[in-house]
C-alpha positions in Angstrom: -135.5 260.3 -24.0 -137.5 259.7 -21.0 -137.2 258.1 -17.9 -138.9 256.9 -14.7 -138.8 256.8 -10.8 -142.0 256.0 -8.6 -141.0 258.1 -5.7 -142.9 258.7 -2.5 -144.8 262.3 -2.6 -142.2 263.6 -0.1 -139.4 262.8 -2.2 -140.8 263.9 -5.9 -140.2 267.9 -6.1 -136.8 267.2 -7.3 -133.9 264.7 -8.0 -131.6 263.9 -5.0 -130.2 260.5 -4.6 -130.7 259.1 -0.6 -127.3 257.6 0.0 -128.4 254.4 0.6 -126.8 251.1 -0.7 -128.5 249.3 -3.4 -127.8 247.0 -6.0 -125.5 249.5 -7.6 -124.1 251.6 -5.4 -122.9 251.5 -1.6 -124.0 253.0 1.2 -123.0 256.9 0.9 -122.6 256.8 -3.1 -125.0 259.1 -4.8 -126.7 257.2 -7.1 -130.5 258.3 -9.0 -131.7 255.1 -10.0 -134.5 255.4 -13.1 -136.4 253.0 -15.8 -136.9 252.4 -19.4 -140.4 251.7 -19.2 -142.9 253.3 -16.5 -143.8 249.4 -16.2 -140.8 248.6 -14.9 -140.5 251.5 -12.4 -143.5 249.8 -11.2 -142.0 246.1 -11.1 -138.9 247.9 -9.2 -141.0 249.7 -6.5 -143.2 246.4 -5.8 -139.8 244.1 -5.7 -137.9 246.5 -3.0 -140.7 248.1 -1.2 -142.0 244.9 -0.3 -141.3 245.5 3.6 -142.5 249.3 2.8 -145.6 248.5 1.6 -147.4 250.0 -1.1 -150.3 252.3 -0.1 -149.7 256.3 0.3 -148.7 259.1 -1.8 -146.5 258.4 -4.6 -145.6 260.3 -7.4 -143.8 258.6 -11.2 -141.4 261.0 -12.4 -140.9 262.2 -16.1 -137.0 263.1 -16.3 -135.5 264.1 -19.3 -131.7 263.0 -20.2 -130.9 265.2 -23.4 -130.7 263.2 -26.5 -126.6 264.0 -26.6 -125.2 263.4 -23.3 -122.6 261.0 -22.9 -123.5 258.0 -21.5 -121.3 254.9 -20.4 -123.3 251.4 -20.6 -123.1 248.1 -18.9 -124.3 244.9 -20.7 -124.7 241.9 -18.9 -122.9 239.7 -21.5 -120.1 241.9 -18.8 -121.5 240.9 -15.7 -120.5 237.5 -14.4 -123.4 234.8 -14.9 -124.8 234.9 -10.9 -124.9 238.8 -10.3 -128.5 239.5 -9.8 -128.4 237.2 -6.7 -128.6 239.2 -3.6 -125.2 237.4 -2.3 -123.7 238.9 -5.2 -124.4 242.5 -4.7 -121.1 243.4 -3.6 -120.3 242.9 -7.5 -122.5 245.5 -9.0 -121.8 247.4 -5.9 -118.0 247.9 -6.8 -118.7 248.0 -10.5 -120.9 250.9 -9.8 -119.3 252.5 -7.5 -116.1 253.1 -9.8 -118.3 254.2 -12.6 -119.9 256.7 -9.9 -116.0 257.8 -9.5 -115.3 257.9 -13.2 -117.2 260.6 -13.9 -117.2 259.8 -17.4 -120.9 260.3 -18.0 -123.6 261.5 -15.7 -126.3 258.3 -16.6 -125.1 255.3 -17.2 -127.6 252.2 -18.8 -127.9 249.0 -16.6 -129.6 245.9 -17.8 -132.9 245.3 -14.8 -132.1 242.2 -12.2 -135.8 241.6 -12.3 -136.0 241.5 -16.1 -132.6 241.3 -17.9 -134.1 242.6 -21.7 -135.1 245.7 -20.3 -133.0 249.0 -18.5 -132.2 251.1 -15.9 -130.8 254.4 -15.8 -128.1 255.0 -13.1 -127.9 259.1 -12.6 -124.5 260.4 -10.7 -125.8 263.7 -9.7 -122.4 264.9 -9.2 -121.2 265.0 -12.5 -120.5 268.5 -14.1 -123.8 267.2 -16.9 -126.6 266.9 -14.4 -127.4 269.7 -14.4 -128.6 269.5 -17.6 -131.2 266.3 -16.8 -134.6 267.8 -15.6 -137.6 266.7 -13.6 -140.1 267.3 -16.4 -143.7 265.8 -14.8 -144.7 264.5 -12.0 -147.8 262.8 -11.1 -149.8 260.6 -8.7 -149.5 257.0 -8.6 -151.1 254.6 -7.4 -150.1 251.0 -7.3 -153.5 248.5 -8.4 -154.9 247.2 -5.1 -154.8 243.7 -6.5 -150.3 243.7 -6.3 -149.9 241.7 -3.0 
């Protein structure tokens, strides 16, 4: 399976986690966020980069997750109704941190908080199977100038 990640040019040479807190992880918990589709990766960046801007040198990473690799999944039905609210991010961080520590898989499919019918894929770089996940391509990516 191919998943996608949009990063600034400086972070495009390898798969690395920033350790910064986000929807599914607390500060210091390394997690790599990817999307199931290029359009979702773009939309996730638009939402999260509002303060940083969308101009600059970006790359779209194509990441290969081997089909036989074990994966976990967190479904919308398993989450509280208000899980997407910013005030409740502590709920998803607790779930994500628990998954990271469990070491049950290197990949976890989660619903997008932006488009619940689509999926993001979390990658645990500390898991033993992480070594089989490969960055297969990195191409220039430009956000359309009409995006505000």
